[in-house]
C-alpha positions as CSV (number, residue, x, y, z in Angstrom):
1,X,199.9,118.0,145.5
2,X,198.8,121.5,144.0
3,X,200.0,123.5,141.2
4,X,198.6,126.4,139.4
5,X,199.3,129.1,137.0
6,X,199.5,132.8,137.5
7,X,199.2,135.9,135.5
8,X,197.0,139.0,134.5
9,X,195.2,138.4,132.7
10,X,194.9,134.7,132.9
11,X,191.6,133.4,132.1
12,X,192.6,132.3,128.8
13,X,195.1,130.2,129.7
14,X,195.5,126.4,128.6
15,X,197.7,125.5,131.2
16,X,194.9,124.2,133.4
17,X,193.4,121.7,130.5
18,X,196.9,120.6,129.6
19,X,198.3,119.8,133.2
20,X,195.1,118.2,134.8
21,X,195.3,115.7,131.5
22,X,198.8,114.9,132.4
23,X,197.7,114.1,136.3
24,X,194.5,112.3,135.0
25,X,196.6,109.8,132.7
26,X,199.5,109.1,135.1
27,X,196.6,108.1,137.6
28,X,197.9,110.9,140.1
29,X,194.9,111.2,142.0
30,X,195.1,113.8,144.8
31,X,196.9,116.1,142.1
32,X,195.1,119.3,141.1
33,X,196.1,122.3,139.1
34,X,194.2,125.8,139.3
35,X,194.3,128.9,137.8
36,X,194.9,132.3,139.7
37,X,194.6,136.2,138.7
38,X,197.8,137.8,140.1
39,X,199.8,140.7,139.8
40,X,203.5,141.7,139.8
41,X,202.9,143.0,143.2
42,X,200.6,140.5,144.4
43,X,203.4,137.8,143.6
44,X,205.6,137.7,146.3
45,X,202.7,137.4,149.2
46,X,201.0,135.1,147.0
47,X,204.5,132.6,147.0
48,X,204.9,133.6,150.9
49,X,201.0,131.9,151.9
50,X,201.8,128.6,149.9
51,X,202.8,125.6,152.0
52,X,204.4,122.3,151.3
53,X,201.4,121.2,149.2
54,X,202.4,123.4,146.6
55,X,204.5,121.5,143.6
56,X,204.9,124.3,141.1
57,X,203.8,127.3,139.5
58,X,203.4,128.4,135.8
59,X,204.0,131.8,135.3
60,X,202.4,134.3,132.4
61,X,202.7,137.5,131.6
62,X,203.5,140.0,133.4
63,X,205.1,137.8,135.9
64,X,208.0,136.1,134.3
65,X,210.4,138.9,135.3
66,X,209.2,139.2,138.8
67,X,209.5,135.4,139.3
68,X,213.0,135.1,138.4
69,X,213.8,137.9,140.9
70,X,211.8,136.3,143.7
71,X,213.3,132.6,143.3
72,X,216.0,131.3,145.4
73,X,217.8,129.7,142.7
74,X,217.5,129.9,139.0
75,X,218.8,127.8,136.2
76,X,221.4,129.3,133.9
77,X,218.8,129.4,131.1
78,X,216.2,131.3,132.9
79,X,218.8,133.6,134.0
80,X,220.2,134.2,130.4
81,X,216.8,134.5,129.3
82,X,216.1,137.2,132.1
83,X,212.3,135.8,132.9
84,X,210.5,132.6,134.6
85,X,208.0,130.8,133.2
86,X,208.0,128.1,136.0
87,X,209.0,128.2,139.6
88,X,209.1,124.3,141.4
89,X,208.9,124.4,145.1
90,X,211.9,122.4,146.5
91,X,212.9,122.1,150.1
92,X,215.1,125.1,150.0
93,X,212.5,127.2,148.3
94,X,211.5,128.2,144.9
95,X,213.8,127.2,141.7
96,X,213.0,129.5,138.6
97,X,212.9,127.6,135.3
98,X,212.3,128.6,131.7
99,X,210.4,125.7,129.4
100,X,209.3,128.1,127.0
101,X,213.0,127.8,125.2
102,X,212.1,124.0,125.1
103,X,208.7,124.8,124.1
104,X,209.8,126.9,121.1
105,X,212.3,124.0,119.8
106,X,209.8,121.5,120.1
107,X,207.5,123.4,118.0
108,X,209.9,124.2,115.5
109,X,210.8,120.2,115.3
110,X,207.5,119.2,114.6
111,X,207.1,121.1,111.5
112,X,210.7,120.0,110.3
113,X,212.3,123.5,111.0
114,X,215.9,122.7,111.3
115,X,218.8,125.5,112.4
116,X,218.2,128.4,110.6
117,X,221.3,130.1,109.3
118,X,219.1,133.7,109.2
119,X,216.3,134.8,111.3
120,X,214.3,137.5,112.1
121,X,212.1,137.7,115.5
122,X,209.2,140.3,115.6
123,X,208.7,141.8,118.9
124,X,211.0,142.5,121.8
125,X,209.4,141.2,125.0
126,X,209.9,138.1,127.1
127,X,208.8,135.6,124.2
128,X,211.3,137.1,121.7
129,X,214.2,136.8,124.4
130,X,213.0,133.0,125.1
131,X,213.0,132.9,121.0
132,X,216.4,134.6,120.7
133,X,217.7,131.6,123.3
134,X,215.8,128.9,121.1
135,X,217.8,130.0,118.1
136,X,221.1,129.7,120.0
137,X,220.1,126.2,121.2
138,X,219.1,124.9,117.4
139,X,222.4,126.3,115.9
140,X,225.2,128.9,117.7
141,X,225.7,131.3,115.0
142,X,222.5,132.1,113.6
143,X,222.1,135.7,112.1
144,X,219.6,137.0,114.2
145,X,217.8,140.6,113.9
146,X,214.9,141.7,116.0
147,X,212.4,143.9,114.6
148,X,210.5,146.1,117.1
149,X,208.2,148.8,117.1
150,X,209.8,151.1,119.5
151,X,213.4,150.6,119.3
152,X,213.4,152.2,123.0
153,X,212.3,149.0,124.2
154,X,214.5,146.5,123.0
155,X,216.9,146.8,125.9
156,X,215.5,143.4,127.5
157,X,215.8,141.3,124.6
158,X,219.1,142.7,123.4
159,X,220.7,142.4,127.3
160,X,219.3,138.8,127.3
161,X,221.2,138.0,123.6
162,X,224.2,139.3,125.3
163,X,223.9,137.1,128.4
164,X,223.2,134.0,126.0
165,X,226.8,134.9,124.0
166,X,224.5,135.3,120.6
167,X,224.2,138.9,120.0
168,X,221.3,140.4,117.9
169,X,220.9,143.6,115.6
170,X,217.7,145.4,115.9
171,X,215.8,147.3,113.5
172,X,212.2,149.1,113.4
173,X,209.5,146.6,112.4
174,X,208.4,149.4,110.0
175,X,211.5,148.5,107.9
176,X,210.3,144.5,107.6
177,X,210.5,144.4,104.0
178,X,214.0,145.1,104.0
179,X,215.0,142.1,106.3
180,X,212.7,139.4,104.4
181,X,215.7,137.5,103.2
182,X,216.1,134.9,105.8
183,X,215.5,131.4,106.1
184,X,213.1,131.9,109.3
185,X,210.7,134.4,110.7
186,X,209.6,134.1,114.3
187,X,206.4,136.3,115.2
188,X,206.4,136.9,119.1
189,X,203.5,139.9,118.2
190,X,200.4,139.8,119.5
191,X,197.0,137.9,117.5
192,X,196.8,139.1,113.8
193,X,199.8,141.4,113.9
194,X,202.2,139.5,111.4
195,X,199.0,138.8,109.2
196,X,199.9,142.5,107.9
197,X,203.0,141.2,106.3
198,X,201.3,138.2,104.7
199,X,201.6,139.3,101.2
200,X,205.6,139.5,101.7
201,X,205.8,136.3,103.6
202,X,203.9,134.5,100.7
203,X,206.6,136.2,98.3
204,X,209.7,135.1,100.4
205,X,211.5,131.9,100.9
206,X,211.1,131.8,104.6
207,X,209.4,129.4,107.1
208,X,207.5,130.9,109.5
209,X,206.8,130.3,113.6
210,X,204.2,132.4,114.7
211,X,203.1,132.0,118.8
212,X,199.7,132.7,118.5
213,X,197.7,129.9,118.9
214,X,194.1,131.3,118.9
215,X,192.6,131.7,116.3
216,X,194.8,129.5,114.2
217,X,195.6,129.3,111.5
218,X,196.8,132.9,111.1
219,X,197.0,134.8,107.6
220,X,200.3,135.0,107.9
221,X,200.6,131.3,108.5
222,X,198.4,130.6,105.4
223,X,200.3,132.4,103.5
224,X,203.2,130.5,104.1
225,X,201.7,127.3,103.8
226,X,200.1,128.0,100.5
227,X,203.2,128.5,98.8
228,X,204.8,125.4,100.5
229,X,206.8,126.9,103.6
230,X,206.9,125.3,107.1
231,X,204.9,126.8,109.4
232,X,205.3,126.5,113.5
233,X,202.5,127.6,115.7
234,X,201.9,128.5,119.1
235,X,199.4,125.5,120.2
236,X,202.7,123.3,119.8
237,X,205.0,125.6,121.6
238,X,202.5,125.9,124.4
239,X,201.7,122.3,124.7
240,X,205.7,121.3,124.9
241,X,206.6,124.0,127.6
242,X,203.6,122.7,129.4
243,X,204.8,119.1,129.4
244,X,208.5,120.3,130.5
245,X,206.5,121.7,133.5
246,X,204.5,118.5,134.4
247,X,207.9,117.1,134.1
248,X,209.9,119.4,136.7
249,X,206.7,119.7,139.0
250,X,206.0,116.1,139.2
251,X,209.1,114.1,138.5
252,X,207.7,111.9,135.9
253,X,210.1,111.6,133.0
254,X,207.5,109.8,130.5
255,X,204.9,112.7,130.2
256,X,201.7,111.6,128.6
257,X,202.1,114.2,125.4
258,X,199.4,112.8,123.4
259,X,197.0,113.2,126.0
260,X,197.9,116.5,126.8
261,X,197.8,117.6,123.1
262,X,194.4,116.2,122.8
263,X,192.9,118.1,125.9
264,X,194.4,121.2,124.6
265,X,192.7,120.7,121.2
266,X,189.6,120.0,122.5
267,X,189.6,123.2,124.6
268,X,190.8,125.2,121.8
269,X,188.0,123.8,119.5
270,X,185.2,124.6,122.3
271,X,186.4,128.1,122.4
272,X,186.1,128.4,118.5
273,X,182.7,127.3,118.7
274,X,181.7,129.5,121.8
275,X,183.0,132.1,119.6
276,X,181.1,131.4,116.6
277,X,177.9,131.2,118.1
C-alpha cells in the first residue's frame, strides 16, 4: 500500500520520516510513504490518477481547504474547521479528516497544559482554525481572542469558530500587549515571529503553545520556560497528528508513538547539524 504527503513547498516535511518509522515498527512490509510537490490546481488531477493501492494522503499548505472540497465525505470536525490535513481512500471515494486538532490537544497535554479559561491565538490561517477547535475540545467556554496582522483576513477563522460553536473576538496583532492577561498564548505564526514579544511573555502569567518545531526552542519558548511557565512546541503537535493519520490510513489502533518520535527527532537533529555546518 502507498501513502504520501502533498503540499507546496513540501520538501521540509517530517511526515515521511514519521510514517515510515511507524510502518517499520509495525512490520508492515510493502507499505511506502512518499513526498510530492503539489499545488491547489494540481490536487484534483493528482487524486484522480491514484488507484486502490493508495491508502491515504497527508496534506500541508496550501491544500487543506481544497482537499476538503474535493473529498467525497468529510468528518464533522474537518467541515467545522474548514480544512482537511488527511485524505483516506475508501471504496466510496476520499474521506477528509482533520488530525491537526488532535495533534494540538496532545501537544498541550504532554506539557501539562489543561483547559484554559482565557486564551489568545496569534495568526488567522488554517492552523489558527484548528487551534480554535482544539480549545473548544479542551473545554467549552474558553474566552478566545484571535490576533492578526490584517483583520481583513480573519474571515476564515471567524467563520470556522462560528461553525464550531465557539465565537471568537478579533483584534490587531499590533495590540498584543493589551491582551496578555490570559492563561494561554497559542502562536500559529511563522518561525521566529512570536519572538518579537518574548519580553512581554516573560513578564506574563501565560503558558505558551508555539507551532514552530525548527529551530527549537524559540526565543519566545525560552522566555516562558525561564520564568516557570509551561511550553508546548510544534514537534509534538506534528508527531501526534501523524499518529492519528497512521491510525486512519492503516486501521492499526496501537500506533508505535515512541518509534515515530525517535525518527522525527533524529531527522530534526540531522537538519540542525547540516544547517550548522
